[in-house]
C-alpha positions as CSV (number, residue, x, y, z in Angstrom):
1,M,9.4,-18.0,14.6
2,K,7.6,-16.7,17.6
3,N,9.3,-13.3,17.3
4,I,8.3,-13.0,13.6
5,K,4.7,-13.8,14.5
6,E,4.8,-11.2,17.3
7,A,6.2,-8.6,14.9
8,L,3.6,-9.4,12.4
9,I,0.8,-9.0,14.9
10,A,2.3,-5.7,16.1
11,E,2.5,-4.6,12.5
12,L,-1.2,-5.2,12.1
13,N,-1.9,-2.1,14.2
14,N,0.3,0.1,11.9
15,L,-1.4,-1.5,8.9
16,E,-4.9,-0.6,10.2
17,K,-4.0,3.0,11.1
18,A,-2.3,3.5,7.7
19,R,-5.4,2.0,6.0
20,D,-7.7,4.3,7.9
21,V,-5.9,7.5,7.1
22,L,-5.4,6.5,3.4
23,S,-9.1,5.7,3.2
24,Y,-10.0,9.1,4.7
25,S,-7.7,10.9,2.2
26,Y,-9.0,8.9,-0.7
27,E,-12.7,9.8,0.1
28,K,-11.7,13.4,0.4
29,C,-9.7,13.5,-2.9
30,S,-12.3,11.5,-4.8
31,K,-14.8,14.2,-4.1
32,I,-12.3,16.9,-5.2
33,G,-11.2,15.2,-8.4
34,V,-8.0,15.9,-10.3
35,R,-8.2,19.1,-12.4
36,A,-5.8,21.8,-13.5
37,D,-7.1,24.5,-11.1
38,L,-6.6,22.8,-7.8
39,S,-6.4,25.2,-4.9
40,N,-3.6,25.1,-2.4
41,D,-5.8,23.3,0.1
42,E,-6.8,20.7,-2.5
43,L,-3.2,20.2,-3.6
44,E,-2.3,19.7,0.0
45,A,-5.0,17.0,0.3
46,F,-3.6,15.2,-2.8
47,E,-0.1,15.4,-1.4
48,A,-1.4,13.8,1.8
49,L,-3.2,11.1,-0.2
50,S,0.0,10.4,-2.2
51,A,2.2,10.2,1.0
52,R,-0.3,7.9,2.7
53,F,-0.6,5.7,-0.4
54,A,3.2,5.4,-0.4
55,R,3.4,4.7,3.3
56,L,0.7,2.0,3.2
57,S,2.2,0.3,0.2
58,D,5.6,0.2,2.0
59,I,4.0,-1.4,5.1
60,V,2.3,-4.0,2.9
61,I,5.2,-4.9,0.7
62,Q,8.2,-4.2,2.8
63,K,6.9,-5.4,6.2
64,V,3.8,-7.5,6.2
65,I,4.4,-9.6,3.2
66,R,8.0,-10.0,4.2
67,Y,6.9,-11.3,7.7
68,L,4.4,-13.6,6.1
69,D,7.1,-15.0,3.9
70,A,9.4,-15.5,6.9
71,L,6.7,-17.4,8.7
72,D,6.3,-19.6,5.6
73,L,10.2,-20.1,5.6
74,E,10.4,-18.4,2.1
75,D,13.5,-16.6,1.0
76,T,13.0,-12.8,0.8
77,G,14.3,-12.4,-2.7
78,T,13.4,-9.3,-4.7
79,V,10.3,-7.1,-4.2
80,R,9.0,-8.7,-7.4
81,D,9.5,-12.2,-5.8
82,R,7.6,-11.1,-2.7
83,I,4.7,-9.6,-4.8
84,N,4.5,-12.8,-6.9
85,R,4.3,-15.0,-3.7
86,A,1.7,-12.7,-2.3
87,E,-0.5,-13.3,-5.3
88,K,0.0,-17.1,-5.0
89,K,-1.0,-16.9,-1.3
90,E,-4.0,-14.9,-2.4
91,L,-3.0,-11.9,-0.3
92,I,-3.4,-9.7,-3.4
93,N,-5.5,-10.2,-6.5
94,S,-2.9,-9.3,-9.1
95,S,0.9,-9.1,-8.9
96,E,0.8,-6.7,-11.9
97,D,-1.3,-4.3,-9.9
98,F,1.1,-4.4,-7.1
99,V,4.1,-3.9,-9.4
100,Q,2.3,-0.7,-10.6
101,I,1.6,0.3,-6.9
102,R,5.3,-0.2,-6.2
103,M,6.4,1.8,-9.2
104,L,4.0,4.6,-8.3
105,R,5.3,4.6,-4.8
106,N,8.8,5.1,-6.1
107,E,7.7,7.9,-8.3
108,I,6.0,9.6,-5.4
109,A,9.2,9.3,-3.4
110,H,11.4,10.7,-6.2
111,E,9.3,12.9,-8.4
112,Y,9.9,16.6,-8.2
113,K,8.6,17.8,-11.6
114,P,5.4,19.8,-11.1
115,D,4.1,18.9,-14.6
116,T,3.9,15.2,-13.7
117,I,2.3,15.5,-10.3
118,Y,-1.3,15.5,-11.7
119,D,-0.6,12.2,-13.5
120,I,0.6,10.8,-10.1
121,F,-2.5,12.0,-8.4
122,E,-4.7,10.3,-11.0
123,R,-2.9,7.0,-10.7
124,V,-3.0,7.2,-6.9
125,L,-6.8,7.6,-7.1
126,A,-7.0,4.7,-9.5
127,L,-4.8,2.3,-7.5
128,T,-5.9,3.2,-3.9
129,P,-9.0,0.9,-4.0
130,I,-6.8,-2.0,-5.0
131,L,-4.4,-1.3,-2.2
132,L,-7.2,-1.0,0.4
133,E,-8.8,-4.2,-0.8
134,A,-5.5,-6.0,-0.4
135,V,-5.2,-4.7,3.2
136,D,-8.5,-6.3,4.0
137,R,-7.4,-9.6,2.6
138,I,-4.0,-9.4,4.4
139,H,-5.8,-8.6,7.6
140,T,-7.8,-11.8,7.3
141,K,-4.6,-13.8,6.6
142,I,-2.7,-12.3,9.5
143,K,-5.5,-13.5,11.8
144,Q,-5.1,-17.0,10.3
145,Y,-1.3,-16.9,10.9
146,A,-1.8,-15.7,14.4
147,S,-3.9,-18.7,15.3
148,R,-1.3,-21.2,14.1
């Protein structure tokens, strides 16, 4: 149990760094906005935003929530199970939002068609505030777990 708690606390640093760079990219891309005539520099900014979104969602779902489940002696189960437990623990507001975040993360990782990339950019912009808000909630919970 002590090793899990130590790993969780160590992961907090990664979580914070990933949140900060996603937040930076989100602010930048929010000002640009998604439109058909994005320049190469703007496309690059949106690509960075998408990659950072995917990375932070992986840290949250695949690492942090899994560690919190382990501390609570919960079976890992499926990603959906983890997301549902995270909602019950009030780490996230909505399991459905996080299912959408996970599905979008998978699209980012596997999408190669240029005609769908703008839709991905729009959905990343829409879901990033939800992901960032969850990180703040999770940060608070991790501090509670660390003090146990």
